[in-house]
C-alpha positions as CSV (number, residue, x, y, z in Angstrom):
1,M,19.9,-31.2,2.5
2,P,20.7,-27.4,3.1
3,K,19.6,-26.0,6.4
4,P,16.7,-23.6,6.5
5,L,17.3,-19.9,6.4
6,N,16.4,-18.1,9.6
7,L,15.3,-14.6,8.5
8,V,14.2,-11.7,10.7
9,H,11.1,-10.2,9.1
10,L,10.6,-6.6,10.3
11,A,7.0,-5.7,9.5
12,N,3.9,-4.1,11.0
13,F,2.6,-7.3,12.5
14,N,0.5,-5.6,15.2
15,S,-1.0,-3.0,13.0
16,T,-4.8,-2.5,12.6
17,N,-4.2,-1.4,9.0
18,I,-4.9,-4.6,7.0
19,G,-2.8,-3.4,4.1
20,N,0.2,-4.4,6.2
21,G,-1.1,-7.9,6.3
22,A,-1.3,-7.9,2.5
23,L,2.4,-6.8,2.3
24,I,3.4,-9.5,4.8
25,S,1.5,-12.3,3.2
26,G,2.8,-11.4,-0.3
27,L,6.4,-11.0,0.8
28,E,6.6,-14.3,2.6
29,Y,5.0,-16.1,-0.3
30,L,7.4,-14.6,-2.8
31,I,10.5,-15.3,-0.7
32,E,9.5,-18.8,0.1
33,S,8.7,-19.5,-3.5
34,D,11.9,-18.1,-5.1
35,L,14.7,-18.7,-2.6
36,T,14.7,-22.6,-3.0
37,R,15.4,-23.0,0.7
38,D,13.1,-23.6,3.7
39,I,12.5,-20.4,5.5
40,V,12.1,-20.0,9.3
41,W,10.6,-16.6,9.8
42,L,11.6,-14.6,12.9
43,R,8.7,-12.1,12.9
44,E,9.6,-8.8,14.5
45,P,6.8,-6.1,15.0
46,W,8.1,-3.0,13.3
47,D,5.2,-1.0,14.7
48,D,6.4,-1.8,18.3
49,Y,9.6,0.0,17.5
50,T,7.8,3.0,15.9
51,F,5.7,3.5,19.1
52,G,8.6,3.1,21.5
53,L,7.8,-0.4,22.9
54,R,11.1,-1.7,21.6
55,Q,14.3,0.1,20.5
56,F,16.5,-0.1,17.5
57,D,19.7,-0.7,19.5
58,R,22.5,-3.2,19.9
59,Q,20.1,-5.9,21.0
60,F,18.4,-5.6,17.6
61,V,21.8,-5.9,16.0
62,R,22.4,-9.2,17.9
63,L,19.0,-10.5,16.8
64,V,20.0,-10.0,13.2
65,N,23.5,-11.3,13.6
66,N,22.2,-14.5,15.3
67,S,20.0,-15.1,12.2
68,D,20.8,-15.4,8.5
69,G,19.7,-11.9,7.6
70,L,17.1,-9.2,7.9
71,I,14.1,-8.6,5.5
72,I,12.6,-5.1,6.0
73,N,9.0,-5.2,4.7
74,G,7.7,-2.9,2.0
75,A,5.6,-0.8,4.2
76,V,5.5,3.0,4.3
77,A,8.9,3.8,5.7
78,I,9.3,7.4,4.4
79,H,6.9,9.9,5.7
80,G,9.0,12.7,7.2
81,R,7.9,12.6,10.8
82,D,9.8,14.8,13.4
83,Y,10.6,11.9,15.7
84,L,12.7,10.1,13.0
85,K,15.9,11.8,14.1
86,E,18.5,9.0,13.6
87,T,17.8,8.1,10.0
88,G,14.8,10.1,8.6
89,L,12.8,6.9,8.0
90,R,11.0,4.4,10.2
91,F,14.1,2.1,10.3
92,E,15.7,4.1,13.1
93,L,18.9,2.0,13.5
94,P,21.8,4.4,13.5
95,I,24.5,3.9,10.8
96,T,27.1,3.2,13.6
97,L,25.0,0.1,14.6
98,V,24.1,-0.8,11.0
99,E,27.9,-1.2,10.5
100,E,27.9,-3.9,13.2
101,I,25.4,-6.1,11.3
102,K,27.3,-8.9,9.6
103,K,24.3,-10.5,7.7
104,P,22.5,-9.3,4.6
105,V,19.9,-6.5,5.1
106,I,17.1,-6.4,2.5
107,F,14.8,-3.4,2.2
108,Y,12.0,-5.3,0.3
109,G,10.1,-2.6,-1.5
110,I,9.8,0.3,1.0
111,S,7.5,3.2,0.1
112,Y,6.8,6.8,0.8
113,R,3.6,8.6,1.8
114,H,3.5,12.4,1.8
115,F,1.2,15.1,0.5
116,K,2.2,18.5,-0.8
117,G,2.1,21.0,2.1
118,Q,2.9,18.5,4.8
119,A,6.0,19.2,6.8
120,F,8.9,16.8,6.1
121,F,11.6,16.7,8.8
122,H,15.2,15.5,8.7
123,Q,15.5,15.6,4.9
124,D,19.3,15.7,4.9
125,T,19.5,12.8,7.4
126,L,17.2,10.8,5.1
127,R,19.3,11.5,2.0
128,N,22.5,10.6,3.8
129,N,21.1,7.3,5.1
130,L,19.6,6.3,1.8
131,A,22.9,7.0,0.1
132,Y,24.7,4.9,2.7
133,Y,22.3,2.0,2.2
134,A,22.7,2.2,-1.5
135,E,26.5,2.1,-1.4
136,N,26.7,-0.7,1.3
137,P,27.4,-4.1,-0.4
138,N,25.7,-5.8,2.6
139,I,22.5,-3.9,2.0
140,F,20.0,-4.5,-0.8
141,L,17.8,-1.4,-1.2
142,A,14.6,-1.9,-3.1
143,V,11.6,0.5,-3.2
144,R,8.0,-0.2,-4.3
145,N,6.9,0.3,-7.9
146,D,4.6,3.1,-6.8
147,G,6.7,6.0,-7.8
148,T,8.8,6.0,-4.7
149,K,12.0,6.1,-6.7
150,K,10.6,9.0,-8.8
151,W,9.6,10.8,-5.6
152,L,13.1,10.3,-4.2
153,R,14.5,11.9,-7.4
154,E,12.1,14.7,-8.0
155,T,11.1,15.7,-4.4
156,L,13.7,14.5,-2.0
157,L,16.4,15.3,-4.6
158,L,18.4,12.2,-3.8
159,S,21.7,12.0,-5.8
160,D,21.8,10.1,-9.1
161,M,24.7,8.1,-7.7
162,A,22.4,6.7,-5.0
163,L,19.4,6.4,-7.2
164,D,21.3,4.3,-9.7
165,K,21.8,1.6,-7.0
166,I,18.2,1.6,-5.8
167,H,16.1,-1.3,-7.2
168,E,12.3,-1.2,-7.9
169,L,10.2,-4.1,-6.7
170,P,6.5,-4.8,-7.3
171,D,4.1,-4.2,-4.4
172,S,4.1,-7.5,-2.6
173,G,0.4,-6.9,-1.8
174,V,-0.3,-8.0,-5.3
175,F,0.6,-11.5,-4.2
176,V,-1.5,-11.6,-1.0
177,Q,-2.6,-15.2,-0.2
178,A,-6.4,-15.1,0.2
179,Q,-8.6,-17.9,1.5
180,A,-12.3,-17.5,1.4
181,G,-14.3,-18.2,4.6
182,C,-17.9,-17.8,5.7
183,Y,-19.2,-14.3,5.0
184,P,-22.8,-14.1,6.3
185,E,-22.9,-10.4,5.6
186,I,-22.9,-11.2,1.8
187,L,-26.4,-12.1,0.5
188,P,-26.7,-14.9,-2.0
189,G,-28.0,-14.3,-5.4
190,R,-27.0,-10.7,-5.7
191,K,-23.8,-9.2,-7.2
192,V,-21.3,-7.8,-4.7
193,I,-19.7,-4.3,-4.9
194,I,-16.9,-3.7,-2.4
195,F,-16.0,-0.1,-1.6
196,A,-12.7,0.6,0.2
197,A,-12.5,4.2,1.5
198,N,-9.4,6.1,2.5
199,D,-9.6,9.0,4.9
200,E,-6.0,9.1,6.2
201,D,-4.3,12.5,6.3
202,A,-7.7,14.0,5.3
203,Q,-6.8,17.7,5.6
204,Y,-3.9,17.1,3.1
205,R,-5.6,14.4,0.9
206,Y,-8.5,16.8,0.3
207,G,-6.6,20.0,0.5
208,E,-6.3,22.3,-2.5
209,A,-2.6,21.6,-2.9
210,N,-3.3,17.9,-3.5
211,V,-6.6,18.1,-5.2
212,G,-5.1,20.1,-8.1
213,N,-1.9,18.0,-8.2
214,T,-2.7,14.3,-7.7
215,R,-0.1,13.3,-10.2
216,D,2.7,15.7,-8.9
217,T,5.8,14.4,-7.3
218,G,8.0,17.3,-8.2
219,Y,7.1,19.7,-5.4
220,S,9.4,21.3,-2.9
221,L,9.7,19.9,0.6
222,G,9.4,22.1,3.7
223,Q,10.0,21.6,7.4
224,K,7.0,23.7,8.3
225,T,3.4,22.4,7.9
226,I,1.3,24.6,5.6
227,H,-2.1,24.1,7.2
228,P,-4.8,23.6,4.6
229,D,-7.8,25.9,4.7
230,D,-10.3,23.9,6.8
231,R,-13.3,25.1,4.9
232,Q,-11.7,24.2,1.6
233,W,-10.6,20.6,2.4
234,I,-13.9,19.8,4.2
235,Q,-15.7,21.1,1.1
236,N,-13.6,19.0,-1.3
237,R,-14.1,15.9,0.9
238,S,-17.9,16.6,1.0
239,R,-18.0,17.0,-2.7
240,L,-16.3,13.7,-3.2
241,I,-18.6,11.9,-0.8
242,H,-21.6,13.4,-2.6
243,A,-20.4,12.3,-6.0
244,V,-19.6,8.7,-4.7
245,S,-23.0,8.5,-2.9
246,N,-25.0,9.6,-6.0
247,A,-23.0,7.2,-8.2
248,L,-23.4,4.2,-5.9
249,T,-27.1,4.9,-5.5
250,K,-27.6,4.8,-9.2
251,I,-25.4,1.8,-9.7
252,L,-27.2,-0.2,-6.9
253,R,-30.6,0.7,-8.3
254,S,-29.7,-0.3,-11.8
255,S,-27.8,-3.5,-11.1
256,G,-29.6,-4.8,-8.0
257,A,-26.1,-5.4,-6.5
258,Q,-25.3,-5.2,-2.7
259,L,-22.7,-2.8,-1.3
260,V,-20.1,-4.0,1.2
261,L,-18.1,-1.3,2.8
262,V,-14.7,-2.6,3.8
263,P,-12.6,-0.3,6.1
264,H,-8.9,-1.1,6.0
265,Y,-8.0,1.2,8.9
266,L,-9.7,3.2,11.6
267,D,-9.7,6.5,9.6
268,D,-11.9,4.9,6.9
269,L,-14.7,4.7,9.4
270,K,-15.1,8.5,9.3
271,F,-15.5,8.4,5.5
272,I,-18.0,5.5,5.7
273,A,-20.1,7.3,8.4
274,S,-20.3,10.4,6.1
275,L,-21.1,8.2,3.1
276,V,-23.9,6.3,4.9
277,D,-25.3,9.6,6.2
278,S,-25.7,10.7,2.6
279,F,-27.6,7.6,1.4
280,E,-31.4,7.4,1.3
281,P,-32.9,4.9,3.7
282,R,-33.7,2.3,1.1
283,I,-30.0,2.1,0.1
284,T,-28.8,1.9,3.7
285,H,-31.4,-0.7,4.9
286,Q,-31.6,-2.9,1.8
287,S,-28.3,-2.7,-0.1
288,T,-25.5,-1.7,2.3
289,I,-23.5,-3.3,5.1
290,T,-20.0,-2.6,6.5
291,T,-17.4,-5.0,7.9
292,G,-15.1,-4.6,10.8
293,L,-11.4,-4.1,11.0
294,M,-8.9,-6.9,11.1
295,R,-5.3,-7.4,12.2
296,G,-2.7,-9.1,10.1
297,Q,-3.5,-12.5,11.4
298,G,-6.8,-12.3,9.5
299,T,-5.3,-11.2,6.2
300,S,-6.3,-14.3,4.2
301,Y,-9.9,-14.2,5.5
302,F,-10.2,-10.4,4.9
303,Y,-9.0,-10.7,1.3
304,G,-11.0,-13.9,0.8
305,R,-14.0,-11.5,1.0
306,Y,-12.6,-9.6,-1.9
307,Q,-12.7,-12.8,-3.9
308,Q,-16.5,-12.8,-3.5
309,A,-16.8,-9.4,-5.2
310,D,-18.0,-8.7,-8.7
311,L,-16.5,-5.2,-8.4
312,A,-14.2,-3.3,-6.1
313,I,-14.0,0.5,-6.0
314,S,-10.7,1.2,-4.4
315,M,-9.4,4.4,-2.8
316,R,-6.7,2.4,-1.0
317,V,-3.4,1.1,-2.4
318,H,-3.9,-2.2,-0.7
319,S,-7.4,-2.5,-2.0
320,M,-6.2,-1.8,-5.5
321,S,-3.0,-3.9,-5.8
322,P,-4.6,-7.1,-4.2
323,C,-7.5,-6.8,-6.7
324,I,-5.0,-7.0,-9.5
325,G,-3.4,-10.1,-8.0
326,L,-6.7,-11.8,-7.2
327,G,-8.3,-11.0,-10.5
328,V,-11.1,-8.9,-8.9
329,P,-12.6,-6.3,-11.3
330,M,-11.7,-3.0,-9.8
331,I,-12.0,0.8,-10.4
332,P,-9.1,2.8,-8.8
333,L,-10.4,6.1,-7.3
334,I,-7.2,8.1,-7.1
335,T,-6.4,10.7,-4.4
336,Q,-2.5,10.5,-4.4
337,A,0.3,10.4,-6.9
338,R,1.7,7.0,-5.9
339,M,-1.5,5.3,-7.0
340,W,-1.2,6.8,-10.4
341,D,2.4,5.9,-10.6
342,F,1.8,2.2,-9.6
343,L,-0.9,1.9,-12.2
344,S,1.2,3.5,-14.8
345,D,4.1,1.2,-14.1
346,V,1.8,-1.9,-14.8
347,E,0.1,-0.2,-17.8
348,L,-3.3,0.1,-16.1
349,D,-3.5,3.8,-15.5
350,D,-6.3,4.2,-18.1
351,L,-8.6,2.4,-15.7
352,A,-8.1,5.0,-12.9
353,L,-10.6,7.8,-12.0
354,D,-9.4,11.1,-10.5
355,A,-11.4,11.3,-7.3
356,F,-11.6,15.1,-7.7
357,S,-12.6,15.3,-11.4
358,A,-15.8,17.2,-12.2
359,D,-17.3,14.3,-14.1
360,L,-16.4,11.6,-11.5
361,E,-20.1,10.7,-10.8
362,E,-20.8,10.1,-14.5
363,K,-17.6,8.1,-15.1
364,L,-18.0,6.0,-12.0
365,I,-21.5,5.0,-12.9
366,G,-20.5,4.1,-16.5
367,Q,-17.4,2.2,-15.7
368,S,-19.1,0.3,-12.8
369,L,-22.1,-0.8,-14.8
370,M,-19.9,-1.9,-17.7
371,L,-17.7,-4.1,-15.4
372,L,-20.7,-5.6,-13.7
373,A,-22.0,-6.6,-17.1
374,D,-18.7,-8.0,-18.5
375,S,-15.4,-7.9,-16.7
376,S,-13.5,-10.4,-18.8
377,Q,-11.3,-7.9,-20.5
378,E,-10.2,-6.3,-17.3
379,R,-9.6,-9.7,-15.6
380,A,-7.3,-10.6,-18.6
381,R,-5.4,-7.4,-18.2
382,F,-5.0,-8.0,-14.5
383,S,-3.7,-11.5,-15.2
384,Q,-1.1,-10.1,-17.6
385,A,0.0,-7.4,-15.2
386,K,0.4,-9.9,-12.4
387,S,2.5,-12.2,-14.6
388,M,4.7,-9.2,-15.5
389,M,5.2,-8.3,-11.8
390,R,5.8,-11.9,-10.8
391,E,8.6,-12.1,-13.3
392,Q,10.1,-8.8,-12.0
393,A,9.9,-10.2,-8.4
394,R,11.6,-13.4,-9.5
395,R,14.5,-11.6,-11.0
396,I,15.0,-9.4,-7.9
397,N,14.7,-12.4,-5.6
398,K,17.4,-14.2,-7.6
399,Q,19.8,-11.3,-6.7
400,I,18.6,-11.4,-3.1
401,G,19.2,-15.2,-3.0
402,Q,22.8,-14.6,-4.1
403,L,23.3,-12.4,-1.0
404,F,22.4,-15.5,1.1
405,G,24.7,-17.8,-1.0
406,I,21.9,-19.3,-3.0
407,E,22.5,-19.9,-6.7
408,S,19.4,-20.9,-8.6
């Protein structure tokens, strides 16, 4: 019987953003399912490296060389921060040390997050490192199917030679493993609407440069932040909250449903507070509740709550993609290009609502009430999209298995 594979899994294990838990859960499920070998996971907290508690150094190289290989999780790795001086991305292991790694290195669907007008530092360093990874036969470089490859081409201006060797991989959050628990905050006998806010990078998310260009990935990068007008982005954010509040009020009144606000990260609490402030007392006291945050260890429980929902309204990537995988009726409320690009890749972009459109309130009401009445068609489309992504992941995992000497 073949011995187990010992794989270092570099991921945000200590993060308070539950989306990282979805990525971790889905990745380990996919690898364990497709590589036809028992896996021993050596879980390494990437966020500890990001915040200086550990270092990408020769000791890290020894860790990988003493295993069978390194899997780098599909988290946001490309965001242009000033402190990423070695590589330009969150995997800050210098090329001189990467060259000392003798085992396969797999970038399993890394992603970008950047808004027009934000500074983006070390662009040349990032281009050089990505080109090196793409050419290295010991490295398998796969980005998420959320338009990251498109962004690398149109915005970072990565060379065609490098782009040709970069693979695309479905967001592993689609395959999160959820297990329902006891949810006393959910009232029996009433339909459940989950709302997942997103208030990260608020001044850029709601700034004019993004509001008018939520599909744009072809903008120019700068190394100097263009500070959005405070009055404008605050006004845009307030307008969105007002539209969502009005829509939810009418939906809850018409359907008799209950609203469960599910923050995925600390920033979301700011949006939730503003939303609750805008509700009338009847809605807050009789129809609305919010849950707490959860670390990755609670992923299956957190997304088990999603399985109790009749509808999710999703401003977050890892509210949106798990809903597709779990078959939860969902309305994507879009504030960034990579959400459009992911939905377009899986042929579901017609379901999305632009969060900044003038008719958002009307469309959100209509779409929500329709899905609460009958979601069978959307569930079928989600099942089809999940099957398509599962087959894509299976093909990619076959190539990855070959790097570990596994022939299926």
